C-alpha positions in Angstrom: -7.2 -5.9 -49.0 -8.2 -3.3 -46.4 -9.1 0.2 -47.6 -7.5 3.2 -45.9 -10.8 4.0 -44.1 -10.9 0.5 -42.7 -7.3 0.8 -41.5 -8.1 4.1 -39.8 -11.2 2.5 -38.1 -9.0 -0.3 -36.9 -6.5 2.1 -35.5 -9.3 4.1 -33.8 -10.8 1.0 -32.2 -7.4 -0.2 -31.0 -6.8 3.3 -29.5 -10.1 3.2 -27.7 -9.3 -0.3 -26.3 -5.9 1.0 -25.0 -7.5 4.1 -23.5 -10.1 1.9 -21.8 -7.4 -0.3 -20.4 -5.6 2.7 -18.9 -8.8 4.0 -17.4 -9.7 0.6 -16.0 -6.3 0.3 -14.3 -6.9 3.6 -12.5 -10.6 3.4 -11.6 -11.2 -0.3 -11.1 -8.7 -0.8 -8.2 -10.4 -2.7 -5.5 -9.5 -4.8 -2.5 -10.3 -8.5 -2.5 -9.8 -10.9 0.4 -7.3 -13.7 -0.3 -6.1 -16.7 1.8 -4.1 -15.5 4.7 -0.3 -15.4 4.4 2.4 -13.5 6.3 6.1 -12.8 5.9 7.5 -12.8 9.4 10.6 -10.7 10.2 12.4 -9.5 13.3 14.8 -6.6 13.7 17.7 -8.7 12.6 16.2 -10.0 9.4 14.7 -6.7 8.1 17.0 -4.5 5.9 16.2 -1.6 8.1 14.3 -1.3 11.4 13.7 1.2 14.1 11.7 1.7 17.3 10.1 5.2 17.3 7.1 7.4 17.9 6.4 9.5 14.8 9.5 8.1 13.0 10.3 8.0 9.3 12.8 6.2 7.0 13.1 9.3 4.8 13.3 9.0 1.0 14.5 5.4 0.2 15.0 3.6 -3.1 12.6 0.7 -3.8 15.1 -1.0 -6.0 12.6 -1.2 -8.8 10.0 1.0 -10.5 6.4 0.2 -10.0 3.2 1.7 -11.6 0.2 1.8 -9.5 -3.0 3.7 -10.2 -1.5 5.0 -13.5 1.6 6.7 -11.9 5.2 5.4 -11.6 7.1 5.3 -8.3 10.7 4.2 -7.5 11.2 5.6 -3.9 9.2 5.6 -0.6 9.1 7.1 2.9 7.8 4.8 5.6 6.2 6.3 8.7 6.0 4.5 12.0 2.3 5.7 12.3 1.2 3.3 9.6 1.7 4.7 6.1 4.1 4.3 3.3 4.3 7.3 1.0 5.3 6.4 -2.6 7.7 8.8 -4.3 8.3 9.3 -8.0 12.0 9.7 -7.8 15.0 10.8 -5.7 13.9 14.4 -6.0 10.4 13.9 -4.7 10.2 15.3 -1.2 8.2 13.3 1.4 5.3 14.9 3.1 6.5 13.9 6.5 3.1 14.4 8.2 3.1 11.7 10.9 0.1 10.8 13.0 -3.4 12.1 12.6 -6.7 11.3 10.8 -6.8 10.2 7.2 -8.5 13.4 6.2 -5.6 15.4 7.8 -3.1 13.3 5.9 -4.8 13.8 2.5 -5.3 17.5 2.9 -1.7 18.1 3.8 -0.6 17.2 0.3 -3.5 16.0 -1.9 -1.0 15.0 -4.7 0.8 12.4 -2.5 0.2 8.7 -2.7 0.0 6.4 0.3 -0.3 2.8 1.2 -2.0 2.8 4.6 -2.1 0.1 7.3 -3.8 0.8 10.6 -2.8 4.5 10.1 -3.2 6.5 13.3 -1.2 7.4 16.3 1.1 4.3 16.5 4.3 4.0 18.6 7.0 1.5 18.8 9.2 3.7 21.0 8.8 1.5 24.1 7.8 -1.9 22.6 8.0 -3.2 19.1 9.6 -1.9 15.8 8.8 -1.1 12.2 10.9 -1.5 9.1 11.3 -2.8 5.6 12.7 -5.7 3.6 13.5 -5.1 -0.1 13.6 -7.8 -2.8 14.0 -7.5 -6.6 10.2 -8.2 -7.1 8.7 -6.7 -3.9 9.0 -4.5 -0.9 7.7 -5.6 2.5 6.8 -2.8 4.9 6.5 -4.4 8.4 5.0 -3.3 11.6 5.1 -4.8 15.1 3.9 -1.9 17.1 1.7 -0.6 19.9 -0.7 2.3 19.6 0.4 5.5 21.4 -2.5 5.1 23.8 -1.2 1.6 24.8 2.5 2.6 24.9 4.5 0.6 27.4 1.8 -2.1 28.0 3.3 -4.5 25.4 0.0 -4.7 23.5 1.5 -5.3 20.1 -0.1 -5.3 16.7 1.6 -7.2 13.9 0.9 -6.4 10.2 2.5 -5.6 6.9 2.0 -4.2 3.4 3.7 -6.0 0.5 4.2 -3.9 -2.7 5.0 -6.0 -5.8 6.8 -4.7 -8.9 3.9 -5.6 -11.1 1.7 -2.9 -9.5 -0.2 -5.2 -7.1 -0.1 -4.8 -3.3 -1.2 -7.0 -0.4 -2.1 -6.2 3.2 -1.4 -9.0 5.7 -2.7 -8.7 9.3 -1.3 -11.2 11.7 -2.6 -10.2 15.1 -4.0 -7.2 17.0 -3.8 -6.6 20.8 -4.8 -2.9 21.2 -7.2 -1.5 23.8 -10.0 0.5 22.0 -10.7 4.0 23.3 -12.0 6.3 20.6 -10.9 9.4 22.6 -7.3 8.5 21.8 -7.7 6.9 18.3 -7.2 8.4 14.9 -9.0 6.2 12.4 -6.7 3.1 12.4 -7.3 3.5 8.7 -6.2 0.9 6.1 -6.4 1.5 2.4 -4.8 3.2 -0.6 -4.8 6.9 -1.5 -3.8 7.8 -5.1 -2.7 11.5 -5.2 -2.5 11.6 -9.0 -6.3 11.1 -9.2 -7.1 12.1 -5.5 -8.8 8.7 -5.1 -9.2 7.1 -1.7 -9.8 3.3 -1.5 -10.8 2.1 2.0 -10.1 -1.4 3.2 -11.0 -0.9 6.9 -11.1 1.7 9.6 -11.4 1.9 13.4 -10.0 -1.6 13.7 -7.0 -3.8 13.0 -8.0 -7.2 11.4 -6.4 -10.5 12.5 -5.4 -13.5 10.4 -6.6 -11.7 7.2 -5.0 -10.9 3.8 -6.3 -8.5 1.2 -5.0 -7.9 -2.3 -5.2 -5.1 -4.8 -4.4 -6.9 -8.1 -2.1 -5.5 -10.7 -3.9 -3.4 -13.4 -3.5 -6.0 -16.2 -5.5 -8.5 -14.1 -8.2 -6.0 -13.4 -8.5 -5.2 -17.1 -8.9 -8.9 -18.0 -11.5 -9.4 -15.3 -13.5 -6.4 -16.6 -13.4 -7.5 -20.2 -14.2 -11.2 -20.1 -14.9 -12.2 -16.5 -11.7 -14.2 -16.6 -10.8 -15.4 -13.1 -7.1 -15.1 -12.7 -5.3 -16.6 -9.7 -1.5 -16.5 -9.4 0.4 -18.1 -6.6 3.3 -15.8 -5.5 6.7 -17.3 -5.6 8.7 -15.9 -2.7 12.4 -15.2 -2.9 14.7 -16.8 -0.4 
C-alpha cells in the first residue's frame, strides 16, 4: 500500500511529465521533409477563390478547432500575398497587413499567428487565383499566383498549405516560374510564426521550392519522438 508521501510524489512526477509535454509541443516544432504530395484544385473545385492583388478572405470559420503551438484556433484570414492568419474565434480581428517583409508582418501585430508560404508581394489579379478548400479534418489553402513583379507575364507559382485538425501542417510546393530580381522581392518567406510565444520557424526564404513537401507534425508525435526516439509515420487518408 502506498503512503500519502508516495502518492504525492507520484502526482508530482505526473504533473512534471504533463508540463514537459506541453512545453515540448510549443518549443519542439520543426519542419521535416516528407515525400512530395499535392492536392490540385482549380477555381471551380475550391470552396472559395479569387484573383486579386493584396486580397483577403476576411475572417472565415475553419469548421473545426485546432491547437497549434499551444494555442487554439477556429477561424482564419487568408491573404493573396502568401499568408494565412489563424484566429482564435469569430471576435478575433484579422491584422489585414498585406505584402511586405516578414519582419514588417510580425511587428504589425506580434501576437498574431501565421502560416506563411512564399510570403511577399504576390498578385493573382491578372493571372492565377488563390483560395481554400475546407474538410472536416483539414483546410487546404491554395495558391496559383504570379509575383507582383511578374504580373501579366503568366509566370505562375503553384503551392499550398494544408492545416490538419490534429495540429499538424504541411507545405506542398508544386512548381515555380518567377523571375528573380531582389529589388522587387520581399522575402518569399515560408514558415510558421506563433504569436502566443513570438516564435518564428523558418522553412525557406528568397525562393519557392518545387516538387517538395514539408511537414510540421502534431505536438503528440513530437513529444513521443522526444521521449523515446519513436519514429512515427502516418499515411494521410484524404477525404473524397
